[in-house]
N, C-alpha and C positions, 0 to 999 in steps of 0.2 A: 188445327183444332177440329174436333169431331163435329160432324154435321148435326144440325138440330134434329133432323129426322132419325138419324142413327141413335142419337142420344135418347130420343123418345122411345124407340124400340127397346133400348136397354132398360129404361124406366118402367115400361109396361111389363117387361119380364120380371123385374125385381118386385114390382108391386104385386104381381100375381103370386110370387113365392111368399110374400108377406101376408097374403090373404085379402088383398084389395082388388076390386074389379074397376078397371079404368076404361072410359070411352075412347074409342079409336080416333075420334075426330076432334080431340082437344087441340087448341092452338099450341104451337111449340114455343119454347122460351127463347127470346131473342135478346141476349145480353152481350155487351162488348167490353165491360170494364168492371173492376172492383174498386171500392173506395180505398183511399190510401191506408196503409197499415196503421199509421198513427191514429187516424180517426176511428178505426175498428178497435184498437186498443183502448182508446178513450171511452167508447160506447160500452165495451166489455167491463171496464172498471166501474163505470157509473152503474151499470145494471147489476153488478155484483153487490154494490152497496145497497141498492134498492131491494134486491131479492133477499139479501141478508136481513135487512130490517123487517121485511115482510115475514121472515121466519123467526123473528124475535130479537135481533141484534139492536143495539142502542142507536136510535135515530140521530140524536144530537152528535154523537161521536162520528157517525157516518158523514153527516153534513160538514163537520169541522174538517174531516179528512179530505173530502172532496174540495173544500175551499182551499186547504193547504196545498193540494196537488193541482190547483187551477183547473178543476174538472167540473165545477158547477155549471159552466157555460155549455158543457156537453150533455147536460141533463135536460129532459123535457119539462114543460110546465107541470104536467101531471106528476112526474117523479118528484119534483121539488115540493109540490103541494103535499104529496104523500109523506115525504121526510119531515115536513113541518107539522104533521099530525092528522091529516085527512086520511081516514082509513076506508073511504068508499071504494077504492080499487085494490084493497088488500088481496083479494083472491086472485086478481089478475097478476099482481106483482109476485105472488107466490108461484104461480104457474110459469112465470117468465124465467125461472131457473132453467127451463128447457131451452129457451132462446139463448140463455147464457152458455149452456153446454154447446150449442151449435157455434156460437162465436168462438169459444175456446177451441173447438175442433178446427175451425177455419184458421186460427192463429197457430196451429200445430201443437197445441198443448195436450190434446188427447188423441189417441191413435185412430179412432173411428167414430163415425156418427151413425149408429145402428138404430134404425127406425122401429125395431122390434124390442128395444130396451129403453128403460128410463135412464136419466142421467145418473152417474155414479154418486154414491154418498160421500165420496172423497172430493167432490167438486170444490169445496171451499179451500182445500189445501193448495190449490193452484194459485191462490191470490195472496196479496200482502196481509200480514197480521196487523190489522188496523188497531186493535186494542193495545198492541205493543208499540205502536208508533212507526211501523215499517212503511216506507214509502213505496211508490209505484215503480221505481227504476228496475228493481230486480225482476219484477213481473215482466216489464217490457223487454228486458234482455233475453227472456226465455221464448219470446214470440217469433214465429217465422210464418208469414202469411202463405197459405197454400195457393197454387196457381189458379187462375180463372177457370180453366177447363175442369179442374177437380171440384171446385165450388159449384160450377154449373151442373155437374152430374147430380149433386145432392139437391140443388134447387129444383131441377126438373122433376126429380123423384118426389120431393116434398109437395110440389104442385099437383102431381098426379094423385098422391095419397090424400091430399086435402080435398080434391074434387070428389073422390070416392066417399069420403066422410060426409061431405055436404049432400051428396046424392042419397046416401043412406038416411040422413036426417029428413030430407024431402019425402022420401018413400016410407019413412017411419019404420025402417027395418033395423035389424041388429047392426051395431057399429062394427066395422071390419077391423082387423089387425089385433095385435097383442098388447097394445098400449092404449091409454085413454086418448081421445081426440086432441086434447089440448097439447099433448106432446108434439104431434105432427104440426099443429097450427103455430105453436110458438117457435118451433125450429124453422118453419117456413118464414115467419116474420123476420127472424134474424137473417136468413139467406136472402130474402127479398131486399132488406135494408142494405146489406153489403153490396148488392149488385145494382142498386137503383139510386134515385136522387131524393126520394121522399124523406121527410123527417121521421124519426122513430115512431112518434105518436100518430102519424098519418098513414102508416102502412096498411093497405087494404088486403084482407085475406079472402075476399070474395073470389070465386072461381069463374 
């Protein structure tokens, strides 16, 4: 596996080409495992339902589908509360389509995770047709989890980019990059979750 220091040099170079300035003394990422593929699949399916409802899909139908697929236990308390009608975190769950895109990338469903681009408008076509009663098995059969080293490259880059965003906010300067900050932060949320032990709702994006 690539050394943490070499990985960071790659991230710094990529960040520069994307328009982000990164401090040279940031701590390196030290990760040795990925969550099991099944757990990542479950989180991806739950998040798809939540993000879909945030963008206008039927909440009751989503809840019933999650129950039928034994996935409600994989949802967070905030997600269940949202599906039950609490819209206080509507904006957050809309933004998490970018976390969903990162999860899909990690599962091999999309070819690249480009931090200069928003998620594709075809994102929903990767998932079961819930309104038609399609189950999760076909989705699961398409998934192939990427190796740890590949995921780490994206995580380290996301960490560097999010630091640059936070620094720009502190300095009240123009935000770097070609996408809005939430894209970077939500993708980092997904990558941090996949490589850590915290629950989804407990992921810290502080740098």
